[in-house]
C-alpha positions as CSV (number, residue, x, y, z in Angstrom):
1,M,-117.7,-29.2,181.3
2,L,-115.8,-26.7,179.2
3,R,-115.2,-29.3,176.5
4,N,-119.0,-30.1,176.3
5,F,-119.8,-26.4,176.2
6,R,-117.4,-25.8,173.3
7,I,-118.8,-28.6,171.4
8,E,-122.4,-28.1,172.1
9,Y,-122.7,-24.3,172.0
10,L,-119.9,-23.3,169.5
11,Y,-122.2,-22.7,166.5
12,R,-125.2,-21.4,168.5
13,I,-123.0,-18.6,170.1
14,S,-121.6,-17.5,166.7
15,W,-125.0,-17.8,165.1
16,I,-126.6,-15.5,167.7
17,L,-123.8,-13.0,167.5
18,A,-124.1,-12.9,163.6
19,L,-127.8,-12.4,163.8
20,I,-127.4,-9.5,166.3
21,A,-124.7,-7.9,163.9
22,S,-127.1,-8.0,161.0
23,L,-129.9,-6.5,162.9
24,Y,-127.8,-3.9,164.3
25,H,-126.6,-2.7,160.9
26,L,-130.0,-2.8,159.4
27,S,-131.5,-0.9,162.3
28,M,-129.3,2.0,161.6
29,V,-131.4,2.8,158.6
30,Y,-134.0,3.9,161.1
31,F,-132.0,5.1,163.9
32,G,-129.2,6.7,161.7
33,L,-125.4,6.1,161.8
34,P,-123.7,6.7,165.1
35,E,-120.7,8.8,165.5
36,A,-117.7,7.3,163.5
37,F,-115.6,5.8,166.5
38,K,-118.7,4.3,168.1
39,L,-119.9,2.8,164.9
40,R,-116.5,1.2,164.0
41,T,-115.8,-0.1,167.6
42,T,-119.4,-1.6,167.7
43,H,-119.1,-3.2,164.3
44,L,-115.8,-4.9,165.4
45,M,-117.3,-5.8,168.8
46,L,-120.0,-7.8,167.1
47,L,-117.9,-9.5,164.3
48,L,-114.4,-9.9,165.7
49,P,-115.5,-12.4,168.4
50,I,-117.1,-14.6,165.6
51,A,-113.8,-15.1,164.1
52,F,-112.7,-17.2,167.1
53,L,-115.9,-19.2,167.2
54,I,-116.0,-20.1,163.4
55,N,-112.2,-20.8,163.3
56,P,-111.4,-22.4,166.7
57,V,-108.0,-24.0,167.3
58,Y,-109.9,-26.4,169.6
59,R,-110.9,-29.6,167.8
60,K,-112.4,-33.0,169.0
61,G,-109.7,-34.9,170.7
62,R,-107.5,-32.0,171.5
63,S,-106.5,-30.9,175.1
64,R,-109.0,-28.5,176.7
65,V,-106.2,-25.9,176.8
66,Y,-107.1,-25.1,173.2
67,A,-110.8,-24.4,174.3
68,L,-109.3,-21.9,176.8
69,F,-107.3,-20.4,174.2
70,D,-110.3,-19.8,171.9
71,A,-112.4,-18.6,175.0
72,F,-109.6,-16.0,176.0
73,F,-109.6,-14.4,172.5
74,F,-113.3,-14.4,172.3
75,F,-113.7,-12.5,175.5
76,S,-110.6,-10.3,174.6
77,A,-112.4,-9.2,171.2
78,L,-115.7,-8.7,172.9
79,G,-114.3,-6.9,176.1
80,T,-111.6,-4.6,174.5
81,T,-114.0,-3.3,171.8
82,F,-116.8,-2.9,174.4
83,F,-114.4,-0.9,176.6
84,L,-113.3,1.3,173.8
85,G,-116.8,1.9,172.1
86,W,-118.9,2.1,175.3
87,L,-117.2,2.0,178.7
88,D,-114.4,4.6,178.0
89,Y,-116.0,6.2,174.9
90,D,-116.6,9.6,176.4
91,T,-113.0,9.8,177.5
92,I,-111.6,8.7,174.3
93,I,-113.6,11.1,172.2
94,A,-112.7,14.0,174.5
95,R,-109.0,13.4,174.7
96,I,-106.5,14.9,172.2
97,P,-104.4,12.2,170.5
98,Q,-100.7,12.2,171.0
99,I,-100.9,14.9,173.6
100,D,-103.2,13.5,176.5
101,E,-101.4,10.6,178.1
102,L,-102.9,7.1,177.8
103,T,-103.8,5.5,181.2
104,T,-102.4,2.2,182.2
105,T,-105.9,0.6,181.6
106,Q,-106.0,2.1,178.1
107,V,-102.5,0.8,177.3
108,I,-103.5,-2.8,178.5
109,V,-106.7,-2.6,176.4
110,G,-104.9,-1.2,173.4
111,V,-102.3,-3.9,173.4
112,L,-104.9,-6.7,174.0
113,L,-106.9,-5.4,171.0
114,L,-103.9,-5.4,168.6
115,V,-102.9,-8.9,169.6
116,T,-106.5,-10.1,169.2
117,V,-106.8,-8.6,165.8
118,L,-103.5,-10.1,164.7
119,E,-104.7,-13.6,166.1
120,A,-108.0,-13.2,164.3
121,T,-106.1,-12.3,161.1
122,R,-103.9,-15.3,161.5
123,R,-107.0,-17.6,161.7
124,I,-109.0,-16.0,158.9
125,V,-106.5,-14.7,156.5
126,G,-103.2,-16.5,157.4
127,W,-99.7,-15.7,158.5
128,S,-98.7,-13.5,155.5
129,M,-101.0,-10.6,156.6
130,V,-99.8,-10.9,160.3
131,W,-96.2,-10.4,159.3
132,V,-97.0,-7.5,157.2
133,C,-98.7,-5.9,160.2
134,V,-96.0,-6.9,162.6
135,V,-93.2,-5.5,160.2
136,A,-95.2,-2.3,160.0
137,I,-95.5,-1.9,163.7
138,G,-91.8,-2.7,164.0
139,Y,-90.9,-0.1,161.5
140,A,-92.8,2.5,163.5
141,L,-91.0,1.7,166.5
142,F,-87.6,1.0,165.2
143,G,-87.5,2.9,161.9
144,H,-84.3,4.8,163.1
145,L,-82.3,1.3,162.6
146,V,-83.5,1.0,159.0
147,P,-80.9,2.2,156.2
148,R,-81.7,5.2,154.1
149,P,-84.0,6.3,152.2
150,F,-86.5,4.5,154.3
151,A,-85.0,5.5,157.7
152,Y,-87.6,6.9,160.1
153,S,-86.8,8.7,163.5
154,G,-89.1,6.4,165.2
155,S,-92.1,6.8,167.5
156,S,-92.4,5.6,171.2
157,F,-94.6,2.7,172.0
158,K,-97.5,4.8,173.4
159,E,-97.4,7.0,170.3
160,V,-97.8,4.0,168.1
161,L,-100.5,2.5,170.3
162,D,-102.4,5.8,170.4
163,Q,-102.4,6.1,166.6
164,L,-103.4,2.6,165.9
165,V,-106.1,2.1,168.6
166,F,-107.4,5.4,170.0
167,T,-107.9,7.4,166.7
168,T,-109.7,6.7,163.5
169,E,-106.3,6.6,161.7
170,G,-105.5,3.0,162.6
171,V,-107.6,-0.1,163.3
172,F,-110.7,2.0,163.2
173,G,-109.7,3.8,160.1
174,I,-111.3,4.2,156.6
175,P,-111.2,0.5,155.7
176,L,-113.1,-0.5,158.9
177,A,-115.5,2.3,158.2
178,A,-116.4,1.0,154.8
179,S,-116.7,-2.5,156.2
180,A,-119.2,-1.1,158.9
181,T,-121.4,0.5,156.6
182,F,-122.0,-0.5,152.9
183,I,-119.7,-3.4,152.6
184,F,-121.5,-5.4,155.3
185,L,-124.8,-4.6,153.8
186,F,-123.8,-5.5,150.3
187,I,-122.4,-8.8,151.5
188,L,-125.7,-9.3,153.1
189,F,-127.5,-8.4,149.9
190,G,-125.4,-10.9,148.0
191,K,-126.4,-13.6,150.5
192,F,-130.0,-12.9,150.1
193,L,-129.6,-13.0,146.4
194,E,-127.9,-16.3,146.5
195,R,-130.5,-17.7,149.1
196,S,-133.4,-16.6,146.7
197,G,-132.1,-18.8,143.9
198,A,-130.5,-15.9,141.8
199,G,-127.2,-17.8,141.7
200,A,-128.7,-21.0,140.3
201,F,-130.6,-18.7,137.7
202,F,-127.3,-17.2,136.5
203,M,-125.8,-20.7,136.2
204,D,-128.6,-21.8,134.0
205,L,-128.4,-18.6,132.0
206,S,-124.7,-19.3,131.3
207,Y,-125.6,-22.7,130.1
208,A,-128.2,-21.3,127.8
209,L,-125.9,-18.7,126.3
210,A,-122.9,-20.7,126.0
211,G,-123.5,-24.4,126.4
212,R,-124.0,-25.3,122.8
213,T,-120.9,-23.4,121.5
214,R,-117.4,-24.9,120.9
215,G,-115.8,-25.3,124.2
216,G,-119.2,-24.7,125.8
217,P,-118.5,-26.1,129.2
218,A,-115.4,-23.9,129.8
219,K,-117.3,-20.9,128.5
220,V,-120.2,-21.6,130.8
221,A,-117.6,-21.4,133.6
222,V,-116.4,-18.0,132.4
223,L,-119.9,-16.6,132.2
224,A,-121.2,-18.2,135.5
225,S,-118.2,-17.1,137.4
226,G,-118.7,-13.5,136.0
227,F,-122.4,-13.5,136.9
228,I,-122.1,-15.0,140.4
229,G,-118.8,-13.2,141.2
230,S,-120.5,-9.9,140.6
231,I,-122.9,-10.6,143.5
232,S,-120.5,-12.4,145.8
233,G,-117.3,-10.5,145.6
234,S,-115.3,-13.4,146.7
235,A,-112.9,-15.3,144.3
236,T,-112.6,-18.4,146.5
237,A,-116.3,-18.5,147.2
238,N,-117.0,-18.1,143.6
239,V,-114.8,-21.2,142.7
240,A,-116.6,-23.2,145.4
241,S,-120.1,-22.3,144.3
242,T,-119.7,-22.3,140.5
243,G,-116.8,-24.9,140.2
244,A,-118.9,-27.6,141.9
245,Y,-121.0,-27.5,138.6
246,T,-118.7,-26.3,135.8
247,I,-115.6,-28.4,136.7
248,P,-117.3,-31.8,136.4
249,L,-118.9,-30.6,133.2
250,M,-115.4,-29.7,131.7
251,R,-114.0,-33.0,132.8
252,K,-116.9,-34.8,131.0
253,A,-115.9,-32.9,127.9
254,K,-112.5,-34.4,128.1
255,Y,-110.8,-31.2,129.4
256,P,-107.5,-32.1,131.3
257,P,-108.2,-31.7,135.1
258,E,-105.6,-28.9,135.5
259,F,-107.2,-27.0,132.6
260,A,-110.7,-27.4,134.1
261,G,-109.4,-26.0,137.4
262,A,-107.5,-23.2,135.8
263,V,-110.5,-21.9,133.8
264,E,-112.8,-21.8,136.9
265,A,-109.9,-20.1,138.9
266,A,-109.2,-17.3,136.2
267,A,-112.9,-16.7,135.6
268,S,-113.9,-16.6,139.4
269,T,-111.0,-14.2,140.0
270,G,-112.6,-11.7,137.7
271,G,-116.0,-11.7,139.4
272,Q,-114.5,-9.1,141.8
273,L,-114.1,-6.6,139.0
274,L,-117.6,-6.9,137.4
275,P,-120.3,-4.2,138.2
276,P,-122.9,-3.6,139.6
277,I,-121.6,-5.3,142.9
278,M,-117.9,-5.6,142.7
279,G,-115.7,-7.0,145.5
280,A,-115.4,-5.2,148.8
281,A,-112.3,-3.6,147.6
282,S,-114.2,-1.5,145.2
283,F,-116.1,0.2,148.0
284,L,-112.9,0.9,149.8
285,M,-111.6,2.4,146.6
286,A,-114.6,4.7,146.4
287,E,-113.8,5.9,149.8
288,F,-110.0,6.5,149.1
289,I,-110.6,8.4,146.0
290,G,-113.7,10.3,147.3
291,I,-116.1,9.5,144.3
292,P,-119.6,8.1,144.4
293,Y,-119.8,4.3,144.0
294,T,-122.0,4.9,141.0
295,S,-119.2,6.7,139.2
296,L,-116.8,3.9,139.9
297,I,-119.1,1.0,138.5
298,V,-119.7,3.1,135.4
299,A,-115.9,3.6,134.8
300,A,-115.0,-0.1,135.6
301,A,-117.7,-1.6,133.4
302,V,-115.6,-1.7,130.2
303,P,-112.4,-3.0,131.7
304,A,-114.2,-5.9,133.4
305,I,-116.1,-6.8,130.2
306,L,-112.7,-6.9,128.4
307,F,-111.3,-9.1,131.3
308,F,-114.0,-11.7,130.6
309,L,-113.6,-11.3,126.9
310,S,-109.9,-12.0,127.2
311,V,-110.2,-15.2,129.4
312,G,-113.2,-16.5,127.2
313,A,-111.0,-15.9,124.2
314,S,-108.0,-17.8,125.8
315,V,-110.5,-20.5,126.6
316,H,-111.7,-20.7,123.0
317,F,-108.2,-20.8,121.5
318,E,-107.1,-23.5,124.0
319,T,-110.1,-25.6,123.1
320,V,-109.2,-25.2,119.4
321,R,-105.7,-26.2,120.3
322,L,-106.8,-29.3,122.3
323,G,-109.4,-30.2,119.4
324,L,-112.1,-30.6,121.8
325,L,-115.9,-30.4,120.9
326,T,-119.0,-29.8,122.9
327,P,-120.4,-32.8,124.7
328,S,-123.9,-33.6,123.4
329,E,-125.2,-34.8,126.8
330,I,-125.2,-31.2,128.2
331,D,-128.6,-30.4,129.5
332,I,-129.4,-26.9,128.3
333,P,-132.3,-25.0,130.1
334,N,-135.0,-23.9,127.8
335,G,-136.2,-20.4,127.5
336,R,-139.5,-20.8,129.1
337,T,-137.9,-22.3,132.2
338,L,-135.6,-19.3,132.5
339,L,-138.3,-16.8,132.0
340,K,-140.2,-18.2,135.0
341,R,-137.1,-17.2,137.2
342,A,-136.0,-14.1,135.4
343,H,-137.7,-12.0,138.2
344,L,-134.9,-13.0,140.5
345,I,-132.4,-10.5,138.8
346,V,-134.8,-7.6,139.4
347,P,-133.0,-6.7,142.7
348,L,-129.7,-6.1,140.7
349,F,-131.5,-3.4,138.7
350,V,-133.2,-2.0,141.7
351,V,-129.9,-1.5,143.5
352,V,-128.3,0.2,140.4
353,I,-131.4,2.5,139.8
354,I,-131.5,3.4,143.5
355,M,-128.0,4.4,143.6
356,F,-128.2,6.4,140.4
357,Q,-131.1,8.2,142.0
358,G,-128.7,9.7,144.6
359,Y,-129.3,7.4,147.5
360,T,-126.2,6.4,149.5
361,P,-124.7,2.9,148.7
362,Y,-125.7,2.1,152.4
363,M,-129.5,2.9,151.8
364,S,-129.3,1.3,148.4
365,A,-128.2,-1.9,149.9
366,V,-130.9,-1.9,152.5
367,I,-133.6,-1.2,149.8
368,A,-132.2,-3.9,147.5
369,I,-132.4,-6.5,150.4
370,G,-136.2,-5.5,150.7
371,S,-136.6,-6.0,147.0
372,V,-135.1,-9.6,147.1
373,L,-137.8,-10.5,149.8
374,V,-140.6,-8.8,147.6
375,V,-139.3,-10.4,144.3
376,S,-138.6,-13.8,145.6
377,S,-142.1,-14.1,147.1
378,I,-143.6,-14.0,143.6
379,L,-143.3,-17.7,143.2
380,A,-143.7,-20.3,145.8
381,A,-140.6,-22.0,144.7
382,T,-138.4,-19.1,145.3
383,R,-140.3,-17.6,148.3
384,M,-138.2,-17.3,151.4
385,S,-139.7,-18.3,154.7
386,F,-139.1,-16.6,158.0
387,K,-136.6,-19.3,158.8
388,D,-134.7,-18.6,155.6
389,I,-134.6,-15.0,156.3
390,V,-133.2,-15.4,159.7
391,A,-130.7,-17.9,158.5
392,T,-129.5,-15.6,155.7
393,L,-129.1,-12.7,158.2
394,A,-126.8,-14.8,160.4
395,D,-125.0,-16.4,157.3
396,G,-124.5,-13.0,155.7
397,A,-122.8,-11.7,159.0
398,K,-120.5,-14.7,159.1
399,D,-119.4,-14.0,155.5
400,A,-118.7,-10.5,156.5
401,V,-116.1,-11.6,159.2
402,L,-113.4,-12.1,156.7
403,I,-113.7,-8.4,155.4
404,T,-114.0,-7.1,158.9
405,V,-110.9,-8.7,160.2
406,T,-109.0,-7.9,157.0
407,T,-109.9,-4.4,157.1
408,A,-109.1,-4.0,160.8
409,A,-105.5,-5.5,160.3
410,A,-105.1,-3.4,157.1
411,G,-105.8,-0.3,159.4
412,I,-102.7,-1.1,161.2
413,V,-100.7,-0.7,158.0
414,I,-102.6,2.4,156.9
415,G,-102.0,4.0,160.5
416,V,-98.3,3.3,160.4
417,A,-98.1,4.6,156.8
418,S,-99.7,7.7,158.0
419,E,-97.5,8.0,161.2
420,T,-94.2,7.4,159.4
421,G,-94.7,8.8,156.0
422,I,-93.4,5.6,154.3
423,G,-95.9,5.9,151.5
424,V,-94.3,9.2,150.4
425,R,-90.8,8.0,150.6
426,F,-91.6,4.8,148.7
427,A,-93.4,6.8,146.0
428,S,-90.5,9.1,145.6
429,M,-88.1,6.1,145.3
430,V,-90.2,4.3,142.8
431,V,-90.7,7.5,140.5
432,S,-87.0,8.2,140.6
433,L,-86.2,4.5,139.9
434,A,-88.5,4.7,136.9
435,A,-86.7,7.7,135.7
436,G,-89.7,9.1,133.9
437,N,-90.5,5.8,132.1
438,L,-94.2,5.5,132.7
439,Y,-94.4,1.7,131.8
440,L,-91.4,0.9,133.8
441,L,-93.2,2.7,136.7
442,L,-96.3,0.6,136.0
443,V,-94.2,-2.7,135.9
444,L,-92.6,-1.9,139.2
445,I,-96.1,-1.1,140.8
446,M,-97.5,-4.3,139.2
447,I,-94.7,-6.4,140.8
448,A,-95.3,-4.8,144.1
449,S,-99.2,-5.4,143.9
450,L,-98.7,-8.9,143.0
451,I,-96.1,-9.7,145.7
452,L,-98.3,-7.8,148.4
453,G,-101.3,-9.7,147.3
454,M,-99.8,-13.2,147.7
455,G,-101.9,-15.0,150.2
456,L,-104.0,-12.0,151.0
457,P,-107.7,-11.1,150.3
458,T,-108.0,-8.6,147.5
459,S,-109.1,-5.9,149.8
460,A,-106.0,-6.3,152.0
461,A,-103.7,-6.3,148.8
462,Y,-105.3,-3.2,147.4
463,I,-105.1,-1.3,150.8
464,M,-101.4,-2.0,150.9
465,V,-100.8,-0.6,147.5
466,A,-103.1,2.2,148.0
467,A,-101.2,3.3,151.1
468,I,-97.7,2.9,149.7
469,A,-97.5,2.8,145.8
470,I,-100.4,4.8,144.4
471,P,-99.2,8.2,145.4
472,G,-96.1,7.6,143.3
473,M,-98.4,6.9,140.2
474,I,-100.5,9.9,140.8
475,D,-97.2,12.0,141.2
476,A,-96.2,10.6,137.8
477,G,-99.3,12.3,136.1
478,I,-101.5,9.0,136.0
479,F,-105.2,9.8,136.2
480,P,-106.1,8.9,139.9
481,L,-109.0,6.5,139.1
482,S,-106.7,4.7,136.5
483,A,-104.1,4.5,139.4
484,H,-106.4,3.0,141.8
485,L,-108.0,0.6,139.4
486,F,-104.6,-0.6,138.3
487,A,-103.7,-1.5,141.9
488,L,-106.9,-3.3,142.3
489,Y,-106.6,-5.3,139.1
490,F,-103.2,-6.6,140.1
491,G,-104.4,-7.2,143.6
492,V,-107.1,-9.3,142.2
493,F,-104.5,-11.0,139.7
494,S,-102.5,-12.1,142.6
495,A,-105.1,-14.7,143.3
496,V,-104.0,-16.6,140.1
497,T,-100.3,-15.8,140.2
498,P,-98.0,-18.6,141.4
499,P,-96.6,-19.6,143.9
500,V,-99.5,-18.5,146.0
501,A,-102.5,-18.8,143.7
502,I,-105.3,-19.1,146.1
503,T,-108.2,-19.6,143.6
504,A,-106.3,-22.1,141.5
505,Y,-105.7,-24.1,144.7
506,A,-109.2,-24.2,145.5
507,A,-110.2,-25.0,142.0
508,A,-107.4,-27.9,142.0
509,G,-109.1,-29.4,144.9
510,L,-112.5,-29.7,143.0
511,A,-110.8,-31.0,139.8
512,K,-108.6,-33.4,141.7
513,A,-105.6,-31.8,139.9
514,N,-102.1,-30.8,140.8
515,P,-102.4,-27.3,142.5
516,M,-99.2,-25.9,141.3
517,T,-99.8,-27.0,137.6
518,T,-103.3,-25.7,137.8
519,G,-102.0,-22.4,139.2
520,V,-99.5,-22.1,136.3
521,K,-102.3,-22.9,133.8
522,A,-104.7,-20.3,135.5
523,F,-101.9,-17.8,135.2
524,Q,-101.4,-18.6,131.4
525,L,-105.1,-18.1,130.8
526,S,-105.1,-14.8,132.7
527,I,-102.0,-13.3,131.0
528,P,-104.0,-11.5,128.3
529,A,-106.1,-9.8,131.1
530,F,-102.7,-8.4,132.5
531,I,-102.5,-5.9,129.6
532,I,-105.9,-4.4,130.4
533,P,-104.7,-2.3,133.3
534,Y,-101.9,-0.8,131.2
535,A,-104.5,-0.1,128.6
536,F,-106.8,2.0,130.7
537,V,-103.7,3.9,132.1
538,A,-102.7,4.7,128.6
539,H,-106.2,5.4,127.5
540,P,-108.5,6.7,130.3
541,E,-111.2,6.9,127.7
542,M,-111.6,3.2,128.4
543,L,-112.9,4.3,131.8
544,L,-115.4,6.4,130.0
545,E,-113.3,9.7,130.5
546,G,-113.4,12.0,127.5
547,S,-115.6,12.6,124.4
548,L,-118.1,9.9,123.2
549,V,-116.2,9.5,119.8
550,D,-112.9,9.0,121.8
551,V,-114.5,6.6,124.1
552,L,-116.1,4.4,121.3
553,W,-113.0,4.5,119.2
554,V,-110.8,3.2,122.1
555,I,-113.4,0.5,123.0
556,A,-113.6,-0.5,119.4
557,L,-109.9,-1.0,119.2
558,A,-109.6,-2.7,122.5
559,I,-112.0,-5.7,121.7
560,P,-109.9,-7.0,118.9
561,G,-106.8,-6.1,120.8
562,V,-107.6,-8.3,123.7
563,I,-108.7,-11.1,121.5
564,A,-105.4,-10.9,119.5
565,F,-103.3,-10.8,122.7
566,S,-105.2,-14.0,123.9
567,S,-104.4,-15.6,120.5
568,A,-100.7,-14.6,120.8
569,A,-100.6,-16.0,124.2
570,T,-102.1,-19.5,123.4
571,G,-100.4,-19.6,119.9
572,F,-103.7,-20.4,118.1
573,F,-106.4,-18.6,116.1
574,S,-108.4,-20.9,113.9
575,C,-105.4,-23.2,113.6
576,R,-101.7,-23.0,115.0
577,L,-99.9,-19.8,114.6
578,S,-96.6,-19.6,113.0
579,I,-93.8,-17.8,114.8
580,V,-94.2,-14.8,112.5
581,E,-97.9,-14.8,112.9
582,R,-97.7,-15.0,116.7
583,L,-95.2,-12.1,116.8
584,L,-97.5,-10.1,114.4
585,M,-100.5,-10.8,116.7
586,L,-98.6,-9.8,119.8
587,A,-97.3,-6.7,118.3
588,G,-100.7,-5.8,116.8
589,S,-102.5,-6.4,120.1
590,L,-100.1,-4.2,121.9
591,G,-100.6,-1.5,119.3
592,L,-104.2,-1.6,119.5
593,L,-104.3,-1.4,123.3
594,L,-101.4,0.9,124.2
595,S,-100.6,3.1,121.2
596,T,-101.6,6.7,121.2
597,S,-100.3,7.2,117.7
598,T,-102.8,6.9,114.9
599,P,-100.5,5.6,112.1
600,L,-99.2,3.0,114.6
601,T,-102.7,2.0,115.8
602,L,-103.8,1.6,112.0
603,A,-100.7,-0.5,111.3
604,A,-101.6,-2.7,114.3
605,L,-105.1,-3.1,113.2
606,L,-103.9,-4.2,109.8
607,A,-101.5,-6.7,111.2
608,V,-104.1,-8.3,113.4
609,A,-106.7,-8.4,110.6
610,G,-104.2,-9.7,108.1
611,V,-103.2,-12.7,110.4
612,A,-106.7,-13.4,111.3
613,A,-107.7,-13.4,107.6
614,F,-104.8,-15.7,106.5
615,Q,-105.6,-18.2,109.4
616,M,-109.2,-18.4,108.3
617,L,-108.3,-18.9,104.7
618,R,-105.7,-21.7,105.6
619,T,-108.2,-23.4,107.8
620,R,-110.9,-23.3,105.0
621,S,-108.5,-24.6,102.4
622,R,-107.5,-27.5,104.9
623,A,-111.2,-28.3,105.4
624,L,-111.8,-28.5,101.7
625,A,-108.6,-30.6,101.3
626,E,-110.1,-32.9,104.0
627,L,-113.5,-33.1,102.1
628,K,-111.7,-34.1,98.8
629,G,-109.5,-36.7,100.6
630,S,-106.3,-34.9,99.9
631,P,-103.6,-35.0,102.5
632,H,-102.4,-31.8,104.0
633,E,-99.9,-30.7,106.6
634,N,-101.1,-30.5,110.3
């Protein structure tokens, strides 16, 4: 009976819960947001159980014991959160944390919730995040056994449990608060955009813009991944959606399978950085810094564009190196066809305009969802039926499960960092280790971000660094927004950094390529983008901080800077670079992006321009020699 129930009703139960979750979050526009602890526990109550229904350990042919295992955690997720947010809510709100003793029932519920969150994290995210949380809890309990300078006097078991479960400083902390409000609704908004056909429109627009250029299929992948990634916020989902179209196109153009997968992986990773709808981590960042989300997307726009410019340039130079041309059989959508569907991007403008009118991101997302329904109804081909709307509500909530589980688990780390002060000690150690050298400090933080981000969603990686490393950057005098964006960028880049390059492995599956080789190639294509965070730390003007003249000057230098860095990384411009030319390009790009000295900047500009001019003259002379039938050196 139980076996039949699991098979027959598994999807239906998860679908109903997901639908209720979406309706609950939308209803708060009318009823208003509940008190913080009630909102967060209810949010977790609706979404945490779904993690065990969409990722069951029971499969056909397995023992029914596995079904019991799934059922236990499902009811544990539902029961513990219902107890905290509803049955025992008045008692929890009235008590004084760390002073009022926890009851036996509260201890049992708290332990069950932590175990359930960790099991959900294992299923959704993987073991890496679980071990981070376990180590964090172990440090809070046994910190007195850790050598200095990280030694901690240690907290009792009940003190740690109180901090992590019965306050808004642990599982129900700021990350889950962001998930319960605007992150959930923006995920839902992205899902509605996708269902309305906006994703397909962006794909066709990318074909129209780049399909006929040299290396067009690869450049289409870069553009499409940027467009679609800005509304999905998930690198792996971006690979799955755009890669299904772009990777076969690149293979048809004779790109090696590893390169095709690498292009899609590198470009899809950057979708989380592109406004107006960046990944979930950007909403968390706005909460941590305490700035309006509109300020964040304005500041993040230039670095994001530079990211895609750098990847696009790497793709172009690699295409030149491989000697590939654009396949003539690419079907480019005509302008009239695109114009018929151009109305589908109106909701993106709506959400930006509404936010800049002073509405909260929460309200802006709800209005934007409404605009999708209105705009999509203009044409019969894009109109969403009632069945489509209901299905999208459920699918959007399911997509939000990853972020919900991740932020709940990350809250454990945040709670431990707050309880133990490990962030302050780590910051002090890193700053002293850097010995006043800003770039050494940034390199250390970069390595920490990449390591912490291995195998983790971007949101989790960013939260870890925000809790532990960013205070050290701010103490060193780095502009706070630059510090947080620096951590975010390398949290994002961890998805294409071997040995755990998640997006590259996903793309390798579509390209039928070797995963590790694809990961290494994606990393190589992304290397030029690694310099961008250093650039906006050195020049906050890149984040639109400062006078208009200074901002324009920095951006004007950054554009040739990232192109030159891409050229140096691939070893090609219009033809192969000599060792001297490559070194000049590298030095020039670093000077354009990092130097604060005007003479050095001008020298760097001259070096880059000189190499580029010499390359183009050499390419032209070789072309003329070929026309005359004269032999020349390759």
